[in-house]
C-alpha positions as CSV (number, residue, x, y, z in Angstrom):
1,M,-0.2,36.6,-16.6
2,I,-1.8,33.0,-16.3
3,R,1.1,32.2,-13.5
4,S,0.6,35.5,-11.8
5,R,-3.5,35.7,-12.1
6,E,-2.8,31.9,-10.3
7,V,-0.3,33.6,-7.5
8,R,-3.0,36.6,-6.8
9,W,-6.0,33.9,-6.7
10,S,-3.5,31.8,-4.1
11,L,-2.3,35.0,-1.7
12,V,-6.5,35.6,-2.4
13,A,-7.0,32.0,-0.6
14,G,-4.8,32.1,1.6
15,A,-5.5,36.2,3.4
16,I,-9.4,35.0,3.6
17,G,-7.8,32.0,5.5
18,I,-6.1,33.8,7.7
19,I,-9.4,36.3,8.4
20,F,-11.2,33.2,9.4
21,L,-8.7,32.2,10.8
22,F,-8.3,34.9,13.4
23,A,-12.4,35.8,13.2
24,A,-14.0,32.4,13.8
25,P,-13.7,32.0,17.3
26,Q,-15.0,35.1,18.3
27,V,-18.2,34.5,15.8
28,F,-19.4,31.2,16.4
29,E,-20.5,29.2,19.3
30,L,-18.3,26.2,20.5
31,F,-19.9,24.0,18.6
32,A,-20.1,25.4,15.7
33,I,-16.0,25.6,16.2
34,I,-16.0,21.8,17.0
35,N,-17.9,21.1,13.8
36,L,-15.3,23.4,11.7
37,T,-12.7,21.8,13.2
38,T,-13.8,18.7,11.3
39,V,-14.6,20.4,8.2
40,L,-10.6,21.8,8.3
41,A,-10.1,18.1,8.7
42,L,-11.7,17.4,5.6
43,A,-10.7,19.9,3.6
44,I,-7.0,18.6,3.7
45,L,-8.3,15.7,2.6
46,A,-9.8,17.0,-0.3
47,L,-6.4,19.3,-0.9
48,S,-4.5,15.6,-1.3
49,L,-6.8,14.7,-3.5
50,G,-6.6,17.6,-4.7
51,L,-2.9,17.6,-5.8
52,V,-2.7,13.9,-6.5
53,W,-5.5,13.5,-8.5
54,G,-5.9,17.5,-10.4
55,Y,-1.9,17.5,-11.3
56,G,-0.4,14.3,-11.1
57,G,-3.3,13.0,-13.2
58,I,-3.3,10.1,-10.2
59,L,-7.0,8.7,-9.8
60,C,-6.8,7.0,-6.7
61,F,-9.8,6.0,-4.5
62,G,-7.6,5.1,-1.9
63,Q,-6.9,8.4,0.2
64,T,-9.2,7.7,2.8
65,T,-7.1,4.9,3.5
66,F,-4.3,6.9,4.1
67,F,-6.3,9.1,6.2
68,G,-7.5,6.7,8.4
69,L,-4.2,4.9,9.0
70,G,-3.9,9.0,10.4
71,A,-6.0,8.7,11.9
72,Y,-5.6,5.4,13.7
73,A,-1.7,5.4,14.2
74,Y,-1.4,9.5,16.2
75,T,-4.4,7.8,18.4
76,I,-2.7,4.0,18.8
77,A,1.4,6.5,19.0
78,A,-0.5,8.7,21.2
79,I,-2.1,5.8,24.1
80,N,1.3,4.5,24.0
81,I,3.6,8.0,24.6
82,G,1.7,9.6,26.2
83,E,1.5,12.9,25.0
84,T,0.6,13.6,21.1
85,T,3.7,16.5,19.2
86,G,5.4,13.2,17.9
87,P,2.3,10.8,17.1
88,I,1.2,13.6,15.0
89,F,4.8,13.5,13.1
90,I,4.4,9.6,13.6
91,A,0.9,9.2,12.3
92,I,2.0,12.1,9.0
93,F,5.0,9.1,8.8
94,V,3.0,6.3,8.7
95,A,0.3,7.4,6.0
96,A,3.1,8.9,3.1
97,A,5.2,5.3,4.1
98,F,2.0,2.6,3.5
99,A,2.0,5.4,0.2
100,A,4.7,5.0,-1.1
101,I,4.9,1.5,-0.5
102,L,1.8,1.0,-2.0
103,G,2.2,2.6,-5.1
104,Y,6.0,1.6,-5.7
105,F,4.1,-1.4,-6.8
106,I,1.9,0.2,-8.6
107,F,3.8,2.4,-10.4
108,Y,7.1,0.7,-10.9
109,G,4.5,-2.8,-11.7
110,R,2.9,-0.8,-14.8
111,V,-0.3,-0.8,-13.2
112,S,-3.0,0.8,-15.6
113,D,-4.8,3.7,-14.3
114,V,-8.2,1.8,-14.1
115,Y,-7.2,-1.0,-12.3
116,L,-4.7,1.7,-10.2
117,A,-8.6,3.0,-9.1
118,V,-9.1,-0.8,-8.5
119,I,-6.3,-1.6,-6.2
120,T,-6.7,1.4,-4.1
121,L,-10.3,1.0,-3.9
122,T,-10.1,-2.8,-2.9
123,V,-7.3,-1.7,-0.4
124,T,-9.6,0.9,1.3
125,L,-12.1,-1.8,1.9
126,I,-9.5,-4.3,3.2
127,F,-8.7,-2.3,6.1
128,Y,-12.2,-1.6,6.7
129,S,-13.1,-5.1,6.5
130,L,-10.5,-6.1,8.6
131,L,-10.5,-3.2,11.2
132,R,-14.0,-4.4,12.2
133,R,-12.8,-7.4,13.1
134,T,-10.4,-6.5,15.7
135,S,-12.4,-5.7,19.2
136,G,-11.4,-8.5,21.2
137,P,-8.8,-7.9,23.3
138,E,-6.5,-9.6,21.9
139,Y,-6.6,-6.8,19.2
140,K,-4.0,-4.5,21.0
141,I,-0.9,-2.5,19.8
142,G,1.0,-2.3,23.1
143,N,-1.9,-0.3,25.4
144,A,-4.3,0.7,22.9
145,L,-6.6,-1.4,22.2
146,L,-8.6,-1.3,18.3
147,G,-11.9,-1.6,20.0
148,G,-13.1,-3.6,16.8
149,F,-15.9,-1.7,15.5
150,N,-16.4,0.7,18.0
151,G,-13.2,2.2,17.6
152,V,-11.0,3.8,20.1
153,T,-11.0,7.0,21.7
154,S,-8.4,9.8,20.7
155,P,-6.1,11.7,22.4
156,P,-6.8,15.0,23.1
157,L,-3.9,17.2,21.5
158,N,-1.5,18.9,23.7
159,V,0.6,22.3,24.3
160,P,4.0,20.4,22.7
161,G,6.5,19.3,25.7
162,D,3.4,19.5,28.2
163,P,1.2,16.7,28.1
164,S,-0.9,18.0,30.9
165,N,-1.8,21.2,29.4
166,I,-4.3,19.8,26.7
167,L,-6.3,22.0,24.0
168,F,-9.0,23.0,24.3
169,P,-11.3,23.1,21.0
170,E,-10.5,27.0,20.3
171,H,-7.0,25.9,20.7
172,V,-7.4,23.0,18.2
173,F,-9.4,25.0,16.5
174,Y,-6.3,27.7,15.0
175,V,-3.9,24.0,14.9
176,A,-6.7,22.8,12.0
177,M,-7.1,26.5,10.4
178,A,-3.3,26.7,10.8
179,A,-2.3,24.0,9.3
180,L,-4.7,24.4,6.6
181,I,-3.4,26.9,5.3
182,L,0.1,25.7,5.5
183,A,-0.9,22.6,3.9
184,Y,-2.7,25.1,0.7
185,F,0.2,27.6,0.3
186,F,3.2,23.6,0.5
187,C,0.6,22.6,-2.3
188,V,0.6,25.9,-4.1
189,W,4.5,26.1,-3.4
190,L,4.7,22.6,-4.8
191,T,3.3,23.0,-7.8
192,R,4.9,25.6,-8.6
193,T,8.0,23.9,-9.4
194,H,10.1,22.3,-12.0
195,F,8.7,18.9,-9.7
196,G,5.0,20.2,-9.7
197,R,5.6,21.6,-13.7
198,V,7.9,18.0,-14.7
199,M,4.0,15.8,-12.9
200,V,1.4,18.4,-14.9
201,A,3.7,17.3,-18.1
202,I,3.2,13.6,-16.7
203,R,-0.6,14.0,-16.6
204,E,-1.2,15.4,-20.3
205,N,1.1,13.5,-21.8
206,E,3.3,10.3,-19.9
207,L,5.1,9.3,-23.4
208,R,6.0,12.7,-24.1
209,A,7.5,13.2,-20.8
210,E,9.0,9.7,-20.4
211,L,10.7,10.7,-23.5
212,L,11.8,13.9,-22.5
213,G,14.1,11.5,-20.5
214,Y,11.8,12.0,-17.0
215,D,11.5,9.2,-15.1
216,I,7.4,9.3,-14.3
217,R,7.6,6.6,-11.8
218,L,9.6,8.0,-10.1
219,Y,7.7,11.4,-10.4
220,K,4.4,9.8,-9.6
221,L,6.2,7.6,-6.6
222,A,6.6,10.4,-5.1
223,L,3.4,13.0,-5.4
224,F,1.4,9.4,-4.3
225,A,3.8,9.4,-0.8
226,I,2.8,13.1,-0.8
227,G,-0.7,13.0,-1.0
228,G,-0.5,10.3,1.7
229,G,1.4,12.5,3.9
230,I,-1.3,15.2,3.5
231,A,-3.8,13.2,4.3
232,G,-2.1,11.3,7.7
233,M,-2.2,15.3,9.1
234,A,-5.8,15.8,7.8
235,G,-6.8,12.6,9.8
236,V,-5.0,13.3,13.0
237,L,-7.1,16.4,12.6
238,F,-10.5,14.3,12.3
239,A,-9.3,11.7,15.4
240,N,-9.1,15.5,17.9
241,G,-12.2,16.9,16.5
242,I,-14.5,13.5,16.6
243,G,-12.6,12.6,19.7
244,R,-12.7,8.7,18.6
245,V,-11.2,6.7,15.6
246,T,-13.3,3.9,14.3
247,P,-13.3,1.7,10.9
248,D,-15.9,4.0,9.6
249,I,-13.3,5.8,8.5
250,F,-12.5,3.7,5.6
251,N,-15.8,2.7,4.2
252,L,-17.2,3.1,0.4
253,Y,-19.1,5.9,1.8
254,N,-16.5,8.4,2.4
255,T,-14.2,6.6,0.2
256,A,-16.4,8.1,-3.0
257,L,-17.5,11.2,-1.0
258,T,-13.7,12.5,-1.4
259,I,-14.0,11.6,-5.3
260,I,-17.3,13.8,-5.4
261,W,-14.9,17.0,-3.4
262,V,-13.0,17.4,-6.3
263,I,-15.5,17.0,-8.9
264,V,-17.3,19.4,-7.6
265,G,-14.8,22.1,-6.3
266,G,-12.7,21.0,-9.4
267,R,-10.2,18.7,-10.4
268,G,-6.5,20.9,-11.0
269,T,-6.8,23.7,-8.9
270,L,-6.2,23.2,-5.6
271,I,-9.4,26.0,-3.0
272,G,-11.6,24.2,-5.6
273,P,-11.3,20.7,-3.1
274,I,-11.5,23.0,-0.3
275,L,-14.1,24.7,-1.2
276,G,-15.6,21.4,-2.4
277,A,-15.1,20.2,0.9
278,I,-16.6,23.0,2.7
279,A,-19.3,23.2,1.3
280,L,-20.7,19.4,1.0
281,F,-20.0,18.7,4.9
282,Y,-23.0,21.5,5.5
283,L,-25.3,20.6,2.7
284,I,-25.3,16.8,4.3
285,S,-25.5,18.2,7.4
286,G,-28.0,20.2,6.8
287,L,-30.3,17.0,4.9
288,G,-29.4,15.5,8.6
289,T,-32.2,17.1,9.9
290,Q,-34.6,16.4,8.3
291,A,-36.4,12.3,7.2
292,T,-37.7,13.6,4.0
293,V,-35.0,13.2,1.3
294,N,-31.8,10.6,1.2
295,N,-28.1,12.0,1.4
296,N,-27.2,9.8,-1.1
297,L,-29.9,10.4,-3.9
298,V,-28.6,14.2,-3.2
299,L,-25.0,13.8,-3.2
300,G,-25.8,11.2,-6.5
301,I,-27.7,13.9,-8.1
302,V,-24.9,16.5,-7.9
303,L,-22.2,14.4,-9.0
304,I,-24.5,13.8,-12.1
305,V,-25.0,17.7,-12.5
306,F,-21.5,18.3,-11.5
307,V,-20.5,15.5,-14.3
308,L,-22.4,16.0,-17.3
309,L,-23.2,20.0,-17.3
310,V,-20.2,21.5,-14.7
311,P,-17.6,19.0,-15.9
312,R,-14.2,21.0,-14.6
313,G,-15.9,22.1,-11.2
314,I,-17.4,25.5,-9.4
315,V,-13.9,26.8,-9.9
316,P,-12.6,26.7,-12.9
317,G,-16.3,27.5,-14.0
318,V,-16.3,30.9,-11.8
319,I,-12.6,31.4,-13.1
320,G,-13.4,30.9,-17.0
321,I,-16.5,32.6,-16.4
322,W,-14.4,35.5,-14.7
323,D,-11.6,35.6,-17.5
324,R,-14.8,36.2,-20.3
325,T,-16.0,38.9,-18.4
326,Q,-12.3,40.8,-18.2
327,A,-11.9,39.8,-22.2
328,R,-15.7,41.3,-22.6
329,S,-14.5,44.0,-20.6
330,K,-11.1,44.8,-22.0
331,L,-13.0,44.1,-26.0
332,L,-15.2,47.1,-25.2
333,R,-12.6,49.2,-24.0
334,K,-10.5,48.8,-26.8
335,E,-13.3,49.8,-28.9
336,K,-14.1,52.6,-27.4
337,R,-10.6,54.3,-27.5
338,L,-10.6,52.7,-31.3
339,R,-13.9,55.2,-32.4
340,R,-13.0,58.6,-30.4
341,R,-10.1,58.3,-32.0
342,R,-11.9,57.7,-35.2
343,T,-13.5,60.7,-34.8
344,T,-10.7,62.9,-33.6
345,R,-8.9,62.5,-36.3
346,Q,-12.0,63.0,-38.9
347,P,-11.2,66.5,-41.6
348,E,-12.6,69.0,-41.6
349,P,-15.5,70.0,-44.2
350,E,-13.9,72.2,-47.3
351,A,-15.6,74.9,-47.7
352,A,-17.7,75.9,-49.8
353,N,-16.4,77.7,-53.7
354,D,-17.5,80.1,-54.1
355,G,-16.9,80.9,-57.3
């Protein structure tokens, strides 16, 4: 029952995404479409952390590392190769490979969860610091200057096999939306496989899973690499949405924001982090138009409220309310049927005895 309900909700979410894919370019203006492309990239980043943290129990502060590596790898490869189809796969591979290398030392080194968070955060800040110091002409990879603090301009996507045919922003939106839908259904499928069920078992009780004969280190490493690859794909789309990639992509603000998206949307779900990223992006964008309230203050309040009052997040909370409402309505219908049966089965009163 629970599994069929989850599949139903996944199909509903996918159907809404497909409708939005075709409807948005007909409704919104160009500037809104460009913003939506950026939002979709961030939603994929949130999805990657939702998979790693929500289903693997791996609190990683390094998703922005893989996100940034994907953006930089795509940009540098596209500048050197002269087209963008191959660099997309290069970016995903670089992000996944770096996640696998980092994860190998973490998981096979038996690093605890707390130190894992610290290590991944430290790696993120190292990339941020190093790339800010690459402003000289000597800092280049092939023909691509790293640009230091100013970053490097990302080549726009082109039609596969035709580098001269550049995609317009509306077409890039279609690519980003299709990537989000495919990534979402891939993650849904993955969590339904034997691998996904084992990861949930490891999240709930590592020792019990290990005693059952599963190599928890290998499973964690595989999930960590998959999450890194998805984050790398998000970085490619982000670079196309912004048109430029800078070291700020690795900063502490973005690292913390990714965690907040998952907390707000709902850890342990896949649609929750996506909705959390979209909602908070537009909340921050709206606050950016005024100077009265500080954005960081609002984010801090949102985080405190959800940690203390809605610890499960929006989506699990809404599903819980829905389930309780459905259970209550079923109970009321059952009680009505029972009362109706008692009324129909009540015996007729005996006739008075005339003597």
